[in-house]
C-alpha positions as CSV (number, residue, x, y, z in Angstrom):
1,M,-30.3,-22.2,16.6
2,P,-27.8,-22.0,13.7
3,E,-24.7,-20.0,14.4
4,E,-24.3,-16.6,12.8
5,R,-21.7,-16.7,9.9
6,I,-19.4,-13.8,9.3
7,G,-17.1,-13.6,6.3
8,L,-13.7,-11.8,6.5
9,L,-12.3,-10.5,3.3
10,G,-9.0,-8.8,3.8
11,G,-6.8,-7.2,1.2
12,T,-4.9,-4.1,0.1
13,F,-8.0,-2.9,-1.9
14,N,-5.7,-0.6,-3.9
15,P,-8.3,0.2,-5.1
16,I,-11.4,-2.0,-4.4
17,H,-13.1,-2.9,-7.6
18,L,-16.2,-4.7,-8.9
19,G,-14.4,-8.0,-9.0
20,H,-14.0,-7.9,-5.2
21,L,-17.7,-7.2,-4.8
22,R,-18.8,-9.9,-7.2
23,A,-16.7,-12.5,-5.4
24,A,-18.0,-11.5,-2.0
25,E,-21.6,-11.6,-3.3
26,E,-21.1,-15.2,-4.6
27,I,-19.6,-16.3,-1.3
28,E,-22.2,-14.6,0.8
29,E,-25.0,-16.4,-1.0
30,K,-23.3,-19.8,-1.1
31,F,-22.5,-19.8,2.6
32,S,-25.5,-17.8,3.8
33,L,-23.3,-15.3,5.5
34,A,-24.9,-12.8,7.8
35,A,-22.2,-10.3,6.9
36,V,-19.0,-9.9,4.9
37,L,-16.4,-7.6,6.5
38,F,-14.1,-5.9,4.0
39,I,-10.8,-5.3,5.9
40,P,-8.2,-3.1,4.2
41,S,-4.7,-3.7,5.4
42,Y,-2.6,-1.0,7.0
43,I,0.8,-2.3,5.8
44,P,0.4,-5.6,3.9
45,P,3.2,-8.0,4.8
46,H,3.3,-9.7,1.4
47,K,3.3,-6.8,-0.9
48,L,5.7,-4.0,-1.8
49,T,4.6,-0.7,-0.5
50,T,5.1,1.2,-3.8
51,E,2.0,2.5,-5.5
52,I,-0.2,1.8,-2.5
53,A,-2.6,4.6,-1.7
54,A,-2.8,6.0,1.9
55,P,-4.7,3.7,4.3
56,A,-7.3,6.5,4.9
57,D,-8.0,6.7,1.1
58,R,-8.3,2.9,0.7
59,L,-10.7,2.7,3.7
60,A,-12.7,5.5,2.3
61,M,-13.0,3.8,-1.1
62,V,-14.1,0.5,0.6
63,K,-16.8,2.4,2.6
64,L,-18.1,3.9,-0.7
65,A,-18.0,0.6,-2.5
66,V,-20.1,-1.3,0.0
67,Q,-22.9,1.3,0.2
68,G,-26.1,-0.3,-1.0
69,W,-25.0,-3.8,0.0
70,P,-26.9,-4.6,3.2
71,R,-24.7,-7.5,4.2
72,F,-21.3,-5.9,3.4
73,A,-19.4,-3.6,5.8
74,A,-16.1,-1.9,5.8
75,S,-13.9,-2.6,8.8
76,S,-11.1,-0.3,10.0
77,I,-9.7,-2.8,12.4
78,E,-6.3,-3.2,10.7
79,I,-5.9,0.5,9.7
80,E,-6.7,1.7,13.2
81,A,-3.9,-0.6,14.6
82,R,-1.4,1.3,12.5
83,E,1.0,-1.6,12.2
84,T,1.8,-4.4,9.8
85,S,-1.3,-6.4,9.1
86,Y,-1.2,-10.0,10.1
87,S,-4.1,-12.3,9.7
88,I,-3.6,-14.0,13.1
89,T,-4.0,-10.6,14.9
90,T,-7.0,-9.6,12.8
91,I,-8.8,-12.9,13.4
92,D,-8.2,-12.7,17.1
93,K,-9.7,-9.2,17.3
94,V,-12.8,-10.2,15.2
95,K,-13.4,-13.3,17.3
96,R,-13.6,-11.0,20.4
97,A,-16.1,-8.8,18.6
98,Y,-18.2,-11.7,17.3
99,Q,-17.8,-14.2,20.1
100,D,-20.7,-16.5,19.1
101,A,-20.2,-16.3,15.3
102,W,-18.6,-18.8,12.9
103,L,-15.8,-16.9,11.1
104,F,-15.0,-17.7,7.5
105,F,-11.7,-16.3,6.2
106,I,-12.1,-15.6,2.5
107,V,-8.9,-15.8,0.5
108,G,-7.9,-16.2,-3.2
109,V,-6.1,-19.4,-4.0
110,D,-3.0,-17.4,-5.1
111,A,-2.6,-16.0,-1.6
112,F,-3.5,-19.4,0.0
113,L,-0.6,-21.1,-1.8
114,E,1.7,-18.9,0.3
115,I,0.0,-19.7,3.6
116,E,3.1,-21.4,5.1
117,T,4.8,-17.9,4.9
118,W,2.1,-16.3,7.0
119,K,2.8,-15.4,10.6
120,S,1.6,-18.3,12.9
121,Y,-0.1,-19.9,10.0
122,R,-1.0,-23.1,11.9
123,E,-2.7,-21.0,14.6
124,V,-4.5,-19.1,11.8
125,L,-5.9,-22.4,10.4
126,E,-7.1,-23.4,13.9
127,Q,-8.9,-20.1,14.6
128,C,-11.5,-20.1,11.8
129,R,-12.8,-21.7,8.7
130,F,-11.3,-20.9,5.3
131,I,-13.0,-20.3,2.0
132,V,-10.4,-20.5,-0.8
133,V,-11.7,-19.1,-4.0
134,S,-10.5,-19.6,-7.6
135,R,-8.4,-17.0,-9.3
136,P,-7.5,-16.8,-13.1
137,G,-4.3,-18.6,-13.8
138,Y,-4.4,-20.8,-10.7
139,S,-5.8,-24.3,-10.0
140,L,-7.8,-24.8,-6.8
141,G,-6.4,-28.3,-6.7
142,Q,-3.0,-26.7,-5.9
143,A,-4.4,-25.7,-2.5
144,K,-4.5,-29.4,-1.4
145,K,-0.8,-29.7,-1.9
146,V,0.5,-26.8,0.2
147,L,-0.6,-27.9,3.6
148,P,0.9,-30.4,6.0
149,G,-0.8,-33.8,6.0
150,E,-2.9,-33.2,9.2
151,Y,-4.8,-30.4,7.5
152,R,-5.6,-32.1,4.2
153,D,-8.5,-34.1,5.6
154,K,-10.1,-30.7,6.6
155,I,-10.4,-29.7,2.9
156,L,-13.8,-29.9,1.3
157,D,-14.1,-29.4,-2.5
158,A,-17.3,-27.3,-2.6
159,R,-17.2,-26.7,-6.3
160,G,-20.1,-29.2,-6.9
161,L,-22.2,-28.0,-4.0
162,G,-25.0,-25.4,-4.1
163,R,-25.6,-23.6,-0.8
164,V,-23.4,-24.9,1.9
165,G,-25.7,-26.1,4.7
166,Q,-25.0,-26.7,8.4
167,S,-24.3,-30.4,8.0
168,S,-21.4,-29.6,5.6
169,I,-19.5,-27.4,8.0
170,R,-17.0,-28.7,10.5
171,K,-14.6,-27.0,12.8
172,N,-11.5,-25.5,11.0
173,Q,-12.8,-26.6,7.6
174,I,-11.2,-25.4,4.4
175,F,-13.6,-25.0,1.5
176,L,-12.5,-24.8,-2.1
177,V,-14.9,-22.7,-4.1
178,D,-15.0,-21.9,-7.8
179,I,-16.4,-18.4,-8.5
180,Q,-17.4,-16.7,-11.7
181,A,-14.7,-14.1,-11.2
182,L,-14.6,-10.8,-13.2
183,D,-11.4,-10.3,-15.0
184,I,-10.5,-7.1,-13.2
185,S,-7.3,-6.4,-11.2
186,S,-6.3,-3.4,-9.1
187,T,-2.9,-3.4,-10.9
188,E,-4.7,-3.0,-14.3
189,I,-6.9,-0.2,-12.9
190,R,-3.8,1.7,-11.6
191,R,-2.1,1.3,-15.0
192,R,-5.2,2.7,-16.8
193,I,-5.3,5.7,-14.5
194,R,-1.6,6.4,-15.1
195,R,-2.2,6.3,-18.8
196,G,-5.3,8.5,-18.6
197,E,-7.6,5.6,-19.7
198,P,-11.1,5.2,-18.4
199,I,-11.9,2.9,-15.5
200,K,-15.7,3.1,-15.8
201,G,-17.2,-0.3,-15.3
202,L,-14.2,-1.6,-13.3
203,V,-15.0,0.1,-10.0
204,P,-18.2,1.4,-8.4
205,E,-19.1,4.9,-9.6
206,A,-18.5,6.4,-6.2
207,V,-15.0,4.9,-6.0
208,E,-14.2,6.3,-9.5
209,E,-15.3,9.7,-8.4
210,Y,-13.2,9.5,-5.2
211,I,-10.1,8.5,-7.2
212,N,-10.6,11.4,-9.6
213,N,-11.3,14.0,-7.0
214,N,-8.3,12.9,-4.9
215,R,-6.0,12.4,-7.9
216,L,-5.0,8.9,-6.8
217,Y,-2.6,6.7,-8.7
218,Q,-1.7,9.5,-11.1
219,E,2.0,10.1,-11.9
């Protein structure tokens, strides 16, 4: 019986937008994931804390955004911990919750290029499979250069593959995946809000309504 596959998509989600959902949809289909967990961070270790909405607000927006997506779910695992969010801690908790599942850690290539700065990054690489997705302005090929030699043979360039079947998946594998990313960023959304410009079409309608009702990101 094939193992259940669970995708983990962490981030600040400040705010979550349609680009996040589009990327998750492509990965969910390509890897036949049973679920994608959207995991907003409590305190992201690699980002400055200015302009970041309260954890409760970011979690609420994620919950609103994934409504209507049967395989997407919001996870409060990092926010409930109320401490700096480290991937190694999150993966350990998810592994205990989904003991028989294959975990796929979904990350943009821009973040993956900094993986050697992550807490216990070697242990992180041993705990699950990675899906490294393309980002505008970055080359997926760069991902092959940032890891020590013993990890490079675990990298599979999946850009030419359709659906990733059971035979293509090995333990601790790192997949490079090119996605049709939407040119949307949370930074640009916050900038538009500060200037009083519309964000319609950049975030789900329910998220836009939440931002307006709670006056988030306004000066």
